[in-house]
N, C-alpha and C positions, 0 to 999 in steps of 0.2 A: 505492499500500500504505499503513495508516495505521498508526501504533502501536499496539501491543498494549496492550490495555486492562489494569490491573490485576489482573483476575481471571486471566489468563493465564499467569500465574506467580508462582513462591514470592516473598514479600516479598525474600529475601536477593539477589535478580537485579536488585531497584530500580534498588540501585548504578551497573549494567553499563547499564539501558537506556536510563538519564537522559543519561548521557553521548554516546548516538548521538543526532548531529544529525538533525534532517526532511530529508527528501529520500526516493531511493529509496536500499533495504537493499544489494539488488543491485548499484549502482555504486560505493555506500562500500567495501562489502566488493573488490571491485577495487581501488580506488584506496588502498584500508590496505594491500593485499599489496604493491603498489608501495612507499609509504612505510616500511613497516617493514623492506622488505628494503635500500632507500637509507640509511636509519636504520644498518642493522648491518653491511653488507656491507664498509665499510672496516676495521671492528677487527682485529687482531692475533687470535691466539689466546689470548694472554697477558690482552689487554684481556676475550676472552669468557669466560677462564675465572674475570674478576674477580667477589668478594662483598664488597657494602656493608658487612657486618656476620657475624660468628660466625655460624653456622647456617642465613646465607639462599642463596639457589640462587643457582650462577652465571649470569651472563648466557644461556650455552648451555641451563643448566637451565629459567630463563624461557621461552627460546624453545621446550624442547621441553613444558613444560606448555601454553604456549599453542596447540601441535599438538596435542597429546593431548586437551586437553578441546574442542577444534573437534572431531576425531574424534567423540569422545563425544558429544555435544551433535548433531553432523549423523547420527550413527546414530539418537540417538532421534527426528530430526527426520525422518529416512526412516520410518521404523515407522509414527509419528504420521501423516506424511501419507498413507501407504497404508493407515492404518485400524486398524494394529495397535494393541491396548489393554493391550497387556502393561505392566503398570509398571516402570518402569525404577529401579534403586538409585540411590544415590547413588555419587559417584564421591570414593577418596580418592586426591587429587593428590598427597601427598606419597611413596605406595605407586609409583605410577605414576612419578615423576619418580626415585626410587631405584633402581626397577627397571630403568632404562632404559640409565643410563651413559651421559648423554648429552656429559658433559666428554671421554669416550674419542673422540666423535667431529669429525671437523675441521668449522669455523663454514662453509664452504662449502657441504658435506653437510647439513647442518640446514637452510640458508637455501632448498637446491633443495629439499629435503622441506617445507618449510613453502610452498614456491610450489605445491608439487603438492597438499596436502593442501587448500590455499586454492583450486584450481584445480577440486578435485572437489566442494567447498563450491559453489563458484561454479554448476557444471555442475549440480549437483541443484536448486539452488533454481529455476535457469533453464527447467528441465522440469516443475515443478507447476503444477497445474492451479491456478486461481482459489480453487475451493471448498478446495482442499487446506491454503492455507495459514490458516485457520480452523478446522481439525480440532484435538482437542485429547486429550490424553491426561495419565498421571502420570508424573512424573517424579520423586526423591526428595522421594517425599512429596506434591506439589505437582501441582495443576492446571496442563496447562503446554499453550499451542500450539505449533504450527508456527511462525508468525510470532513470536512470542516468541523461540523457539529461534533465530531466525535474528540477533533483535536482540542475543541476550546473547553468541552469536559474535561481532558486532560493538564491544559493550562491554564483555567483557571482554580482548580485544583493545586497545580506547585506554585500557582501567585499566592491563593491562602497557606499553604503550608509555609512560604518563606517567611508572610504575614506574622503566622502565630511563632514560630521560631525567631525571627527577628524583635517583635513588637510584644508579646506575649510571656513568651516561657523566658527570655533572656532580661528581662526588665523584674522576674520572679526568681532570679537564681542570685 
């Protein structure tokens, strides 16, 4: 699977796609799940509620945001892969996080949910026919391909793992 061309996604996703290393995108998504769980599983509930600045999300909210975004992007990926040309609107991530109340959930439950979300994405990708990866639709006003969405999912998580390491975990050590 080749990396998506810049014509296959909106410019605002370039940062995420650029972070994805070369190689098998499906394998990367599987290894990412393990690495993210390993990074977060030993945190206490107090650590998981940490915010590195006023107005910033807690670690639990960041994890919830990653899950919600993956669900939305996976849904778009499914629809486009199946040939649905319905345009998809932008996602208001702040609305999703505030509506979810992730801080009220145990971290162990959030990690189990993250595992389930990633497993569902991986299973979806594994079942795609080769021609489906190149199908394109419209999301958030931009031309978007199935393979670009897979890379965006991976890059989005990589971005937030880096933020977690640099701004959350480093501040707590």
